[in-house]
DOTORDO-514890 format. One record per residue (C-alpha): z, x, y; residue in three letters; residue number from 1. Coordinates in Angstrom, 3 decimals, padded with zeros to 6 digits. Layout:
# DOTORDO-514890
          Z          X          Y   code   pos
          Z          X          Y    ALA   NUM
...
END
This chain:
# DOTORDO-514890
          Z          X          Y   code   pos
   -008.956    006.095   -003.776    MET     1
   -012.584    006.252   -002.916    THR     2
   -014.902    004.917   -000.267    ASP     3
   -015.731    001.865   -002.425    GLY     4
   -019.055    003.297   -003.524    ARG     5
   -017.613    005.655   -006.122    GLY     6
   -017.757    008.613   -003.740    GLY     7
   -015.188    010.603   -001.862    LEU     8
   -012.087    009.071   -000.326    PRO     9
   -012.551    007.575    003.128    SER    10
   -011.069    009.594    005.983    PRO    11
   -008.186    007.106    006.233    GLU    12
   -007.491    007.293    002.500    GLN    13
   -007.413    011.075    002.640    ALA    14
   -005.065    010.961    005.639    LEU    15
   -002.834    008.411    003.888    LEU    16
   -002.638    010.644    000.828    GLY    17
   -001.606    013.566    003.034    ASP    18
    000.833    011.282    004.899    PHE    19
    002.538    010.284    001.635    LEU    20
    002.664    013.850    000.297    LEU    21
    004.158    015.032    003.591    THR    22
    006.850    012.339    003.432    LEU    23
    007.709    013.285   -000.136    LEU    24
    007.920    016.954    000.880    ALA    25
    010.193    015.950    003.779    MET    26
    012.425    014.078    001.343    ASP    27
    012.709    017.117   -000.926    THR    28
    013.282    019.467    002.000    CYS    29
    015.951    017.210    003.492    GLN    30
    017.858    016.973    000.199    ARG    31
    017.609    020.696   -000.536    GLU    32
    017.944    022.370    002.849    ALA    33
    018.527    019.728    005.529    GLY    34
    016.644    018.537    008.555    GLN    35
    017.464    021.547    010.693    GLY    36
    015.148    023.904    008.866    THR    37
    011.889    025.195    010.207    GLU    38
    010.098    023.821    007.162    THR    39
    011.397    020.320    007.859    TRP    40
    010.400    020.562    011.536    ARG    41
    006.900    021.701    010.555    ASN    42
    006.575    018.814    008.106    LEU    43
    007.794    016.366    010.772    ARG    44
    005.263    017.693    013.260    GLU    45
    002.475    017.383    010.699    HIS    46
    003.575    013.830    009.854    LEU    47
    003.433    012.893    013.530    GLY    48
   -000.122    014.155    013.872    SER    49
   -001.164    012.237    010.753    LEU    50
    000.413    009.042    012.087    GLU    51
   -001.396    009.425    015.402    LEU    52
   -004.692    009.588    013.515    SER    53
   -003.853    006.747    011.129    LEU    54
   -002.636    004.294    013.769    ARG    55
   -006.074    004.191    015.385    THR    56
   -007.626    002.230    012.500    SER    57
   -006.707   -001.006    010.811    GLY    58
   -006.972    000.641    007.406    GLN    59
   -004.624    003.419    008.496    GLY    60
   -002.052    000.965    009.848    ARG    61
   -002.302   -001.154    006.680    LEU    62
   -001.808    001.948    004.563    GLY    63
    001.353    002.942    006.400    ILE    64
    002.655   -000.637    006.220    THR    65
    001.986   -000.685    002.462    ALA    66
    004.406    002.240    002.113    LEU    67
    007.258   -000.132    003.011    LEU    68
    007.299   -000.976   -000.706    ALA    69
    007.332    002.638   -001.908    HIS    70
    010.213    003.512   -004.273    PRO    71
    011.238    006.560   -002.216    ASN    72
    013.765    005.799    000.525    ARG    73
    012.486    008.474    002.913    THR    74
    008.930    007.153    002.597    VAL    75
    010.097    003.588    003.322    ARG    76
    012.224    004.648    006.289    ALA    77
    009.519    006.638    008.035    TRP    78
    006.823    004.062    007.262    ALA    79
    009.022    001.332    008.727    ALA    80
    009.789    003.376    011.840    SER    81
    006.051    003.629    012.516    TYR    82
    004.944    000.186    011.281    ALA    83
    007.428   -001.612    013.528    VAL    84
    004.960   -001.049    016.386    PHE    85
    002.133   -003.045    014.798    TRP    86
    003.703   -005.123    011.999    ASP    87
    007.175   -005.875    013.296    ARG    88
    008.453   -008.478    010.816    THR    89
    008.030   -006.570    007.521    PRO    90
    008.972   -003.266    009.144    ALA    91
    012.191   -004.683    010.585    ARG    92
    013.014   -006.299    007.231    ALA    93
    012.551   -002.917    005.522    ALA    94
    014.795   -001.227    008.087    LEU    95
    017.489   -003.875    007.582    VAL    96
    017.310   -003.369    003.792    ARG    97
    017.576    000.394    004.235    LEU    98
    020.587   -000.048    006.501    HIS    99
    022.215   -002.476    004.059    HIS   100
    021.589   -000.052    001.167    ASP   101
    023.150    002.771    003.187    THR   102
    026.206    000.684    004.052    MET   103
    026.599   -000.415    000.419    THR   104
    026.429    003.191   -000.788    ARG   105
    028.861    004.366    001.892    THR   106
    031.477    001.700    001.178    THR   107
    031.248    002.092   -002.598    SER   108
    032.254    005.756   -002.491    ARG   109
END
């Protein structure tokens, strides 16, 4: 993603890229070591600081909301938990789908 003029990514685009990479790292860490690790806590803290920066701009909020359609469950869950504050309807729908998927997986075991 660039600034639209063929140059460097906009600040929001760079933050969104870092936001996504952090979520993917959190997903890997959670599957491999669990949420109680120091690595996971550091990633969570970093994600929170990125979200605080991104929520201040329309482009940042739109970028987080767009992650509701990401194929990774962890990405969708965290994006929805943030987006519910500014784009309630699609965020709540994503959370309901995640819950339904979890219940379906749990009962099919």
